[in-house]
C-alpha positions as CSV (number, residue, x, y, z in Angstrom):
1,X,54.7,82.9,-51.6
2,X,51.7,82.0,-49.0
3,X,50.7,84.2,-46.7
4,X,51.3,83.8,-43.2
5,X,48.5,81.8,-41.9
6,X,48.9,80.1,-38.6
7,X,45.6,79.1,-37.8
8,X,42.3,77.1,-39.6
9,X,39.3,77.6,-38.6
10,X,36.4,76.0,-40.5
11,X,32.1,76.8,-39.6
12,X,29.2,75.3,-41.2
13,X,27.6,77.6,-43.7
14,X,24.6,78.2,-42.1
15,X,22.3,79.7,-44.5
16,X,21.7,76.5,-46.4
17,X,18.7,74.8,-47.9
18,X,17.9,72.9,-51.1
19,X,18.1,75.4,-53.4
20,X,21.5,77.3,-52.8
21,X,23.7,74.6,-51.1
22,X,24.7,73.9,-55.1
23,X,25.1,77.2,-55.9
24,X,27.1,77.8,-52.3
25,X,29.1,74.5,-53.2
26,X,30.2,76.3,-57.0
27,X,31.3,79.0,-55.1
28,X,34.7,79.8,-54.2
29,X,35.5,80.4,-50.2
30,X,36.5,84.3,-50.3
31,X,32.8,84.1,-51.6
32,X,31.2,81.8,-48.8
33,X,29.2,83.5,-45.5
34,X,31.2,82.9,-42.4
35,X,34.5,83.9,-44.1
36,X,37.3,86.4,-42.9
37,X,40.7,86.4,-43.2
38,X,43.2,89.1,-40.4
39,X,46.2,88.6,-38.1
40,X,46.9,85.5,-39.0
41,X,43.8,83.2,-39.2
42,X,41.7,82.4,-42.0
43,X,37.8,81.3,-40.9
44,X,36.1,79.2,-43.6
45,X,32.5,78.3,-44.7
46,X,32.2,74.9,-45.6
47,X,29.6,73.0,-47.3
48,X,27.6,70.3,-45.2
49,X,24.8,68.7,-46.2
50,X,22.6,65.4,-45.8
51,X,20.0,64.7,-48.3
52,X,17.7,61.5,-46.6
53,X,15.4,59.1,-48.8
54,X,14.7,59.4,-52.5
55,X,12.3,61.8,-54.1
56,X,9.4,60.2,-56.7
57,X,11.5,59.8,-59.8
58,X,14.2,58.2,-58.8
59,X,16.1,58.1,-62.4
60,X,16.5,61.6,-61.9
61,X,17.7,60.7,-58.5
62,X,20.8,58.5,-59.7
63,X,21.2,60.7,-62.8
64,X,22.2,63.9,-60.6
65,X,24.0,61.5,-58.7
66,X,26.1,60.5,-61.2
67,X,26.5,64.4,-62.7
68,X,27.7,65.2,-59.0
69,X,30.4,62.5,-59.5
70,X,31.4,62.6,-63.2
71,X,31.2,66.2,-64.5
72,X,34.3,67.0,-62.4
73,X,34.2,70.8,-64.3
74,X,30.9,71.8,-62.9
75,X,31.2,69.7,-59.4
76,X,34.6,68.4,-58.9
77,X,32.7,65.7,-55.9
78,X,35.2,63.3,-55.1
79,X,32.7,59.7,-54.5
80,X,33.5,57.9,-50.9
81,X,31.1,55.3,-50.4
82,X,31.8,51.2,-49.0
83,X,32.4,49.6,-52.3
84,X,34.7,53.2,-53.9
85,X,37.2,53.6,-50.9
86,X,40.2,52.1,-52.1
87,X,41.3,49.2,-49.5
88,X,45.1,49.1,-50.4
89,X,47.7,49.7,-47.9
90,X,51.9,49.9,-47.4
91,X,52.8,47.2,-45.1
92,X,54.6,49.3,-43.7
93,X,52.1,52.1,-42.5
94,X,50.7,48.9,-41.6
95,X,53.9,47.8,-38.9
96,X,54.4,51.9,-38.5
97,X,50.3,51.7,-37.1
98,X,50.9,48.2,-34.6
99,X,54.4,50.3,-33.4
100,X,52.3,52.7,-32.3
101,X,49.8,50.9,-31.0
102,X,51.8,49.0,-28.9
103,X,54.3,52.1,-27.4
104,X,50.0,53.1,-26.7
105,X,50.0,49.8,-24.5
106,X,52.8,50.3,-22.6
107,X,53.0,54.4,-21.7
108,X,48.9,54.5,-21.9
109,X,49.7,57.7,-24.4
110,X,47.4,61.4,-24.1
111,X,45.6,61.8,-27.3
112,X,48.3,64.7,-28.5
113,X,51.6,62.3,-27.5
114,X,49.5,59.4,-29.4
115,X,49.3,61.8,-32.4
116,X,52.8,63.1,-32.1
117,X,53.7,59.4,-32.0
118,X,51.3,58.3,-35.7
119,X,53.3,62.2,-37.1
120,X,56.6,60.7,-35.4
121,X,55.9,57.1,-37.8
122,X,55.3,59.4,-40.8
123,X,51.4,58.2,-40.5
124,X,50.1,61.3,-40.5
125,X,49.7,63.8,-44.3
126,X,51.9,66.7,-45.1
127,X,51.1,70.2,-46.4
128,X,53.1,72.4,-48.7
129,X,50.7,75.0,-46.7
130,X,51.8,75.4,-43.0
131,X,47.9,76.7,-42.0
132,X,46.7,73.0,-43.6
133,X,49.8,71.0,-42.1
134,X,48.6,72.1,-38.7
135,X,45.3,71.5,-39.6
136,X,45.9,67.7,-40.3
137,X,46.9,66.9,-36.7
138,X,44.1,69.4,-35.2
139,X,41.6,67.0,-37.1
140,X,43.4,64.4,-36.2
141,X,43.6,65.0,-32.4
142,X,39.4,65.6,-32.6
143,X,38.4,63.1,-33.9
144,X,40.7,60.7,-31.7
145,X,39.0,62.8,-28.7
146,X,35.7,61.5,-30.1
147,X,36.7,58.2,-29.8
148,X,37.9,58.2,-26.7
149,X,34.1,59.8,-25.7
150,X,32.4,57.9,-28.0
151,X,34.1,54.0,-27.8
152,X,34.4,52.1,-24.2
153,X,38.3,52.0,-23.2
154,X,38.9,54.9,-25.5
155,X,42.8,54.5,-27.0
156,X,42.5,50.8,-25.3
157,X,39.5,50.1,-27.2
158,X,40.1,46.6,-29.6
159,X,38.4,48.6,-32.2
160,X,40.9,51.6,-32.4
161,X,44.0,49.3,-34.7
162,X,41.4,48.5,-37.5
163,X,39.5,52.2,-37.5
164,X,42.9,54.1,-37.3
165,X,44.2,51.1,-40.2
166,X,41.4,52.5,-42.1
167,X,42.0,56.2,-41.1
168,X,45.7,56.4,-42.3
169,X,44.9,53.9,-45.3
170,X,41.9,56.0,-46.5
171,X,43.6,59.8,-45.5
172,X,46.7,58.6,-48.4
173,X,44.7,57.3,-50.5
174,X,42.0,59.9,-51.0
175,X,43.0,62.8,-49.3
176,X,46.2,63.0,-50.5
177,X,45.8,63.7,-53.8
178,X,44.0,66.8,-53.0
179,X,46.1,68.5,-51.0
180,X,48.2,69.7,-53.8
181,X,45.7,72.2,-55.0
182,X,44.1,72.3,-51.6
183,X,43.9,76.2,-50.3
184,X,41.8,77.7,-47.4
185,X,41.8,81.3,-49.1
186,X,40.8,79.8,-52.6
187,X,39.0,76.1,-52.3
188,X,39.3,72.5,-50.4
189,X,38.5,69.1,-51.2
190,X,34.9,67.9,-51.2
191,X,33.6,64.2,-51.2
192,X,30.1,63.0,-51.3
193,X,29.2,60.0,-49.0
194,X,26.7,57.5,-50.3
195,X,25.4,54.6,-48.9
196,X,25.8,52.5,-45.9
197,X,28.6,52.8,-43.5
198,X,30.5,50.8,-40.7
199,X,32.3,52.7,-37.8
200,X,35.9,53.5,-39.4
201,X,33.6,55.1,-42.6
202,X,32.4,57.2,-39.6
203,X,35.1,58.5,-38.2
204,X,37.2,58.8,-41.2
205,X,34.3,61.4,-42.6
206,X,34.3,63.1,-39.4
207,X,37.9,63.8,-39.5
208,X,37.7,65.3,-42.7
209,X,35.0,67.7,-41.6
210,X,37.0,68.6,-39.0
211,X,39.7,69.8,-41.8
212,X,37.2,72.0,-43.2
213,X,36.7,69.8,-46.5
214,X,32.3,70.0,-47.9
215,X,30.7,67.3,-47.7
216,X,27.6,66.3,-48.6
217,X,26.0,62.8,-47.6
218,X,22.9,60.8,-49.5
219,X,21.2,58.0,-48.4
220,X,18.4,56.2,-49.9
221,X,17.2,54.8,-46.9
222,X,18.0,57.8,-44.3
223,X,20.8,56.4,-42.6
224,X,23.3,58.8,-41.0
225,X,26.3,58.4,-41.0
226,X,27.1,61.4,-38.4
227,X,24.9,60.3,-35.5
228,X,25.6,61.3,-32.3
229,X,29.0,62.7,-34.0
230,X,28.2,66.0,-34.2
231,X,26.2,68.7,-31.9
232,X,26.3,71.7,-34.5
233,X,22.7,71.3,-36.6
234,X,23.7,70.4,-40.1
235,X,21.1,71.0,-43.0
236,X,18.6,68.0,-43.9
237,X,16.8,67.6,-46.3
238,X,14.2,64.8,-46.2
239,X,12.6,63.3,-50.0
240,X,9.6,62.0,-50.1
241,X,10.1,57.9,-50.0
242,X,13.1,56.0,-48.1
243,X,13.8,52.7,-50.4
244,X,16.7,50.2,-50.3
245,X,20.2,51.4,-51.7
246,X,21.3,50.8,-54.6
247,X,24.6,50.3,-55.7
248,X,26.2,54.1,-56.8
249,X,25.9,54.6,-60.8
250,X,27.8,53.5,-63.3
251,X,26.6,55.1,-65.8
252,X,23.3,57.7,-66.6
253,X,19.9,56.3,-66.7
254,X,18.2,56.0,-70.6
255,X,14.5,55.9,-68.3
256,X,12.7,59.6,-68.1
257,X,9.8,59.8,-66.8
258,X,6.6,61.5,-67.8
259,X,4.6,64.3,-66.2
260,X,1.3,61.6,-65.8
261,X,3.5,59.4,-64.0
262,X,5.3,61.3,-62.0
263,X,2.1,63.0,-60.3
264,X,0.6,59.2,-60.0
265,X,3.1,58.1,-57.8
266,X,3.3,61.7,-55.5
267,X,-0.2,60.9,-55.4
268,X,0.1,57.3,-55.0
269,X,3.1,58.7,-52.4
270,X,0.5,60.7,-50.1
271,X,-2.3,57.8,-50.5
272,X,0.1,54.8,-49.0
273,X,2.5,57.1,-46.9
274,X,4.2,55.5,-43.0
275,X,1.2,56.1,-41.0
276,X,-1.9,56.6,-44.2
277,X,-3.2,53.6,-42.4
278,X,-3.4,52.6,-46.5
279,X,-1.4,50.7,-47.9
280,X,-1.3,49.2,-51.7
281,X,-0.3,45.6,-52.2
282,X,3.2,44.0,-51.2
283,X,4.1,48.0,-50.2
284,X,5.8,47.1,-47.0
285,X,7.4,43.7,-48.5
286,X,11.4,44.8,-47.5
287,X,9.7,46.1,-44.2
288,X,10.9,43.8,-41.4
289,X,7.7,42.3,-39.7
290,X,7.7,42.0,-36.0
291,X,4.8,40.7,-33.7
292,X,2.6,42.1,-30.8
293,X,0.5,39.6,-29.7
294,X,-3.2,40.3,-29.1
295,X,-4.5,39.3,-25.5
296,X,-7.9,38.0,-26.7
297,X,-10.8,36.0,-25.3
298,X,-12.0,32.6,-27.1
299,X,-15.1,34.7,-29.0
300,X,-12.7,38.1,-30.2
301,X,-10.1,34.9,-31.2
302,X,-12.6,33.9,-34.0
303,X,-13.2,37.0,-35.1
304,X,-10.2,39.0,-34.7
305,X,-8.1,36.1,-36.9
306,X,-10.6,37.1,-40.1
307,X,-9.4,40.7,-39.9
308,X,-6.7,42.2,-42.2
309,X,-3.7,43.1,-40.3
310,X,-3.7,46.9,-41.2
311,X,-6.9,47.3,-39.2
312,X,-6.7,45.2,-35.9
313,X,-5.8,46.8,-32.7
314,X,-1.9,48.9,-32.7
315,X,-1.0,48.0,-36.3
316,X,2.3,50.3,-36.8
317,X,4.6,51.0,-39.5
318,X,7.6,53.3,-38.8
319,X,11.3,52.9,-39.8
320,X,11.7,50.2,-41.5
321,X,9.4,48.2,-39.2
322,X,5.8,46.7,-39.6
323,X,4.5,45.8,-36.4
324,X,1.8,43.1,-36.4
325,X,-0.9,42.5,-34.1
326,X,-1.0,38.8,-34.2
327,X,-2.8,35.6,-32.5
328,X,-0.9,33.4,-30.2
329,X,-3.5,30.8,-29.1
330,X,-4.3,27.1,-27.4
331,X,-7.9,26.1,-27.2
332,X,-7.9,22.9,-24.5
333,X,-10.7,20.6,-24.8
334,X,-14.4,21.1,-26.6
335,X,-17.2,22.9,-25.9
336,X,-20.7,21.7,-25.1
337,X,-22.1,22.8,-28.4
338,X,-19.9,21.1,-30.6
339,X,-21.3,22.1,-33.5
340,X,-20.2,25.6,-33.1
341,X,-17.1,24.0,-32.2
342,X,-16.3,22.3,-35.5
343,X,-17.2,25.4,-37.2
344,X,-15.0,28.0,-35.8
345,X,-12.6,25.2,-36.4
346,X,-12.8,25.1,-39.7
347,X,-13.7,28.4,-40.2
348,X,-10.2,29.5,-39.9
349,X,-9.1,26.3,-41.2
350,X,-10.3,27.2,-44.3
351,X,-8.8,30.2,-45.0
352,X,-6.8,31.1,-48.2
353,X,-4.2,32.1,-46.3
354,X,-4.0,29.5,-43.5
355,X,-2.4,25.8,-43.1
356,X,-3.5,23.2,-41.4
357,X,-1.9,20.5,-39.5
358,X,-3.2,17.5,-38.0
359,X,0.0,15.1,-38.0
360,X,2.8,15.7,-35.4
361,X,5.5,16.3,-35.0
362,X,4.9,19.0,-38.2
363,X,9.6,19.4,-37.9
364,X,12.3,17.3,-38.4
365,X,14.7,17.9,-35.6
366,X,18.0,18.6,-36.9
367,X,21.1,17.1,-36.0
368,X,24.1,20.0,-37.5
369,X,26.6,21.2,-35.2
370,X,26.2,25.1,-35.8
371,X,27.8,26.4,-33.3
372,X,31.1,27.8,-35.3
373,X,28.2,29.4,-37.7
374,X,26.1,30.8,-34.8
375,X,28.9,32.8,-33.3
376,X,30.5,33.6,-36.2
377,X,27.0,35.3,-36.9
378,X,27.2,37.5,-33.7
379,X,27.8,41.0,-33.7
380,X,30.4,43.0,-30.7
381,X,27.2,43.5,-28.6
382,X,26.7,39.4,-28.9
383,X,23.7,39.5,-30.6
384,X,23.0,37.8,-33.9
385,X,24.0,40.3,-37.5
386,X,21.2,39.3,-40.2
387,X,23.5,40.8,-42.8
388,X,25.8,38.0,-41.7
389,X,23.5,35.3,-41.6
390,X,22.2,36.0,-45.0
391,X,25.3,36.5,-46.4
392,X,27.0,32.6,-45.0
393,X,26.9,30.1,-47.5
394,X,24.7,27.9,-45.1
395,X,21.8,30.5,-45.4
396,X,19.4,28.3,-47.3
397,X,16.5,31.5,-48.0
398,X,18.8,33.1,-50.3
399,X,16.2,32.2,-53.1
400,X,13.5,34.4,-51.5
401,X,13.3,38.1,-52.0
402,X,15.7,40.4,-50.0
403,X,12.9,42.0,-48.1
404,X,11.4,38.6,-46.7
405,X,14.9,37.3,-46.1
406,X,15.6,40.5,-43.8
407,X,12.3,39.5,-41.9
408,X,12.8,36.2,-41.4
409,X,17.0,36.9,-40.9
410,X,15.6,40.0,-37.7
411,X,12.9,37.0,-36.6
412,X,15.8,34.8,-35.9
413,X,17.8,37.6,-34.0
414,X,15.0,38.5,-32.0
415,X,13.8,35.1,-30.6
416,X,17.6,34.1,-30.2
417,X,18.2,37.5,-28.1
418,X,15.3,36.7,-25.2
419,X,14.9,33.1,-26.1
420,X,10.9,31.8,-24.7
421,X,12.2,28.2,-24.8
422,X,12.4,26.6,-22.1
423,X,16.6,24.6,-21.3
424,X,16.9,21.3,-21.2
425,X,18.6,20.0,-17.4
426,X,22.1,20.5,-18.5
427,X,21.4,23.6,-20.7
428,X,22.8,27.2,-20.3
429,X,20.9,29.7,-22.5
430,X,23.4,30.4,-24.9
431,X,23.1,26.1,-26.1
432,X,19.0,27.3,-26.6
433,X,19.8,30.1,-28.8
434,X,22.1,28.1,-30.4
435,X,19.0,25.7,-30.7
436,X,16.5,27.9,-32.2
437,X,19.1,29.6,-34.2
438,X,19.9,25.6,-35.7
439,X,16.7,25.1,-35.7
440,X,15.2,28.0,-38.0
441,X,17.8,26.9,-41.1
442,X,15.3,23.9,-41.9
443,X,11.8,25.7,-41.8
444,X,10.0,23.5,-43.9
445,X,9.0,24.5,-48.0
446,X,4.9,24.8,-46.9
447,X,6.2,26.8,-44.0
448,X,7.9,29.4,-46.2
449,X,5.1,29.4,-48.6
450,X,3.2,30.7,-45.7
451,X,5.9,33.3,-45.3
452,X,5.7,33.9,-48.8
453,X,2.5,34.8,-49.6
454,X,2.8,37.4,-46.2
455,X,1.5,41.0,-47.1
456,X,2.0,42.5,-44.3
457,X,-0.8,44.8,-44.1
458,X,-3.1,42.6,-45.8
459,X,-4.4,39.0,-44.4
460,X,-2.3,37.4,-41.6
461,X,-1.1,33.5,-42.4
462,X,-2.5,31.6,-39.5
463,X,-1.1,28.0,-38.3
464,X,-3.9,25.9,-37.0
465,X,-2.2,23.2,-35.5
466,X,-4.6,19.8,-34.0
467,X,-3.4,17.8,-31.7
468,X,-5.0,15.3,-31.2
469,X,-2.7,12.8,-29.7
470,X,-3.5,9.9,-32.5
471,X,-1.2,11.0,-34.8
472,X,1.8,11.7,-32.3
473,X,3.3,14.3,-29.7
474,X,4.6,17.8,-30.4
475,X,8.2,18.3,-30.1
476,X,10.7,20.8,-28.9
477,X,11.5,21.4,-32.4
478,X,7.8,22.5,-33.4
479,X,7.5,25.1,-30.6
480,X,10.7,26.2,-31.6
481,X,9.3,26.7,-35.3
482,X,6.3,28.4,-33.2
483,X,8.5,30.4,-31.6
484,X,10.6,31.4,-34.8
485,X,6.3,32.2,-36.8
486,X,4.9,34.3,-33.9
487,X,7.9,36.8,-33.6
488,X,7.6,37.2,-37.2
489,X,4.4,38.0,-36.6
490,X,2.4,34.5,-38.1
491,X,-0.9,33.6,-36.1
492,X,-0.8,30.1,-34.1
493,X,-4.0,28.5,-33.2
494,X,-3.4,25.3,-31.0
495,X,-6.1,22.8,-30.6
496,X,-5.8,20.3,-28.2
497,X,-9.1,18.8,-26.6
498,X,-8.1,16.4,-23.6
499,X,-6.6,19.5,-22.5
500,X,-3.3,18.0,-21.7
501,X,-0.1,19.4,-22.0
502,X,1.7,19.7,-25.0
503,X,3.8,23.6,-26.1
504,X,3.8,24.1,-22.1
505,X,6.6,21.7,-21.8
506,X,9.0,24.2,-24.2
507,X,7.5,27.7,-24.1
508,X,7.0,30.1,-21.9
509,X,3.2,30.2,-20.7
510,X,2.6,34.1,-21.1
511,X,3.7,33.8,-24.9
512,X,0.3,32.6,-25.1
513,X,-3.2,32.7,-24.4
514,X,-4.9,29.8,-22.8
515,X,-8.6,28.8,-23.3
516,X,-10.3,26.1,-21.6
517,X,-13.4,25.0,-23.2
518,X,-15.8,22.9,-21.3
519,X,-15.2,18.9,-21.9
520,X,-12.1,17.4,-22.3
521,X,-12.7,14.3,-24.7
522,X,-9.8,11.7,-25.5
523,X,-8.9,10.5,-29.6
524,X,-12.0,13.1,-30.5
525,X,-11.1,12.3,-35.0
526,X,-11.0,15.9,-36.7
527,X,-14.5,16.5,-38.7
528,X,-13.8,17.3,-42.1
529,X,-16.2,19.9,-43.2
530,X,-18.7,19.1,-45.2
531,X,-18.7,19.0,-49.2
532,X,-21.5,21.3,-49.1
533,X,-20.4,23.9,-47.0
534,X,-16.7,24.0,-48.2
535,X,-17.7,24.9,-51.7
536,X,-19.8,26.8,-50.4
537,X,-17.0,28.8,-48.0
538,X,-14.8,28.8,-51.2
539,X,-17.4,30.6,-53.0
540,X,-18.3,33.4,-50.0
541,X,-14.4,33.9,-50.0
542,X,-14.0,33.9,-53.9
543,X,-17.2,36.9,-53.8
544,X,-15.8,38.7,-51.1
545,X,-12.2,38.5,-53.3
546,X,-13.9,39.6,-56.2
547,X,-12.3,36.5,-58.5
């Protein structure tokens, strides 16, 4: 016989720490802070914690996660993640949800009545314990209230059906089996959320939270599934590093790190953390680059071009992003001192990470119709979603490392978000975006290799274009690629000895610097460096690198 309880109140345990949360989780509810029972009202202390990032010893981290979920005798934590959630739903339940949504469209139901209709259609879980039975309905009402606060048009929002279907099926598949043993005078269900999430996951976790379940959240990259959903302070622990989320472990790892290895990694972390100004080779390979285009004088251009990224002004690393100060300049005409002109041009074009273009156009315009692919890659905010592009069958860069793919996809998103390409007659803004999107899918091999060699904190690759108009003209598809490379952080220097328009025909003038020199010279052949000078220059570079 259950005691006559009629109200269940939930309060997160406020005294949690990294040291005591495991012990608190194992305690029965009456042994925790915030527990009280009087006049038919029971209050329980809930364990709610967020663990962002990943410690030095990744093997130990994933082995501990495996233990939390699989050692049920000790922890009794149930795994929830995008991969583990059971997506099956009874067709009758699906039809019942649609019925309630149709009624809501016709009558504009209040949240209480909406919940009552869900209950009437047998879409809310039941409990043999009256106080939990009541709490299930309260938690749904609270969750729907939050939905109306956060989502445009509230219960009329187009995504409500998706979220509601997920709430119902996950409640049935994951919560219902645990309610048989739930008792606020002993213990409530315990869940561990791991990894990435979507909107439905956020509301389901919030529903469980409001019901009184214990919840611990782990995300190696530091993303917060409850961001913007709670006013209360939640215990949060940040580990030293942020790393991409790996699949939840199916077995324990056998590798063991030595004390010396852990110590060296700790020192490395201190030296190479974000903002330290010291970065080991390829440390930022999984970051997404973006460009800060520097405004320079003609003389400064050649000084900055040779500087590595992390010592350029305004270089910045944080939150998975790296901002690269880069050059985007056009040099029109030729200086009176021809020797200086050629020395400067040759010095930047011969750098290890430079690609010299002397024949135009250097891209091939695509005639493919990518309208469907473009629209299919858009998110709810009307912007391209990098993951949608990377997972599609037309994505041509799947052979590249994941970090570089993400960087390219983010650059495509940004150039399409605010196109710097001038529209052609009768061309809409949407047409311009689709053109940029299409051209971005056809980068040639030498350009891809330029990006592959880009270690974001080190030498900045350079594209040097010499346009004397003897070997063709710059095309619109060339300009589209220049936009993408500039967004990625590549240095771009365009020479035009006769001082004619080329890039001006296609790109917004505010995107690049323009430097006028003393003379205009027509049909000026490119001057190759002498073999002696070329060999000497390469030798100096090798010595500087220690080759």
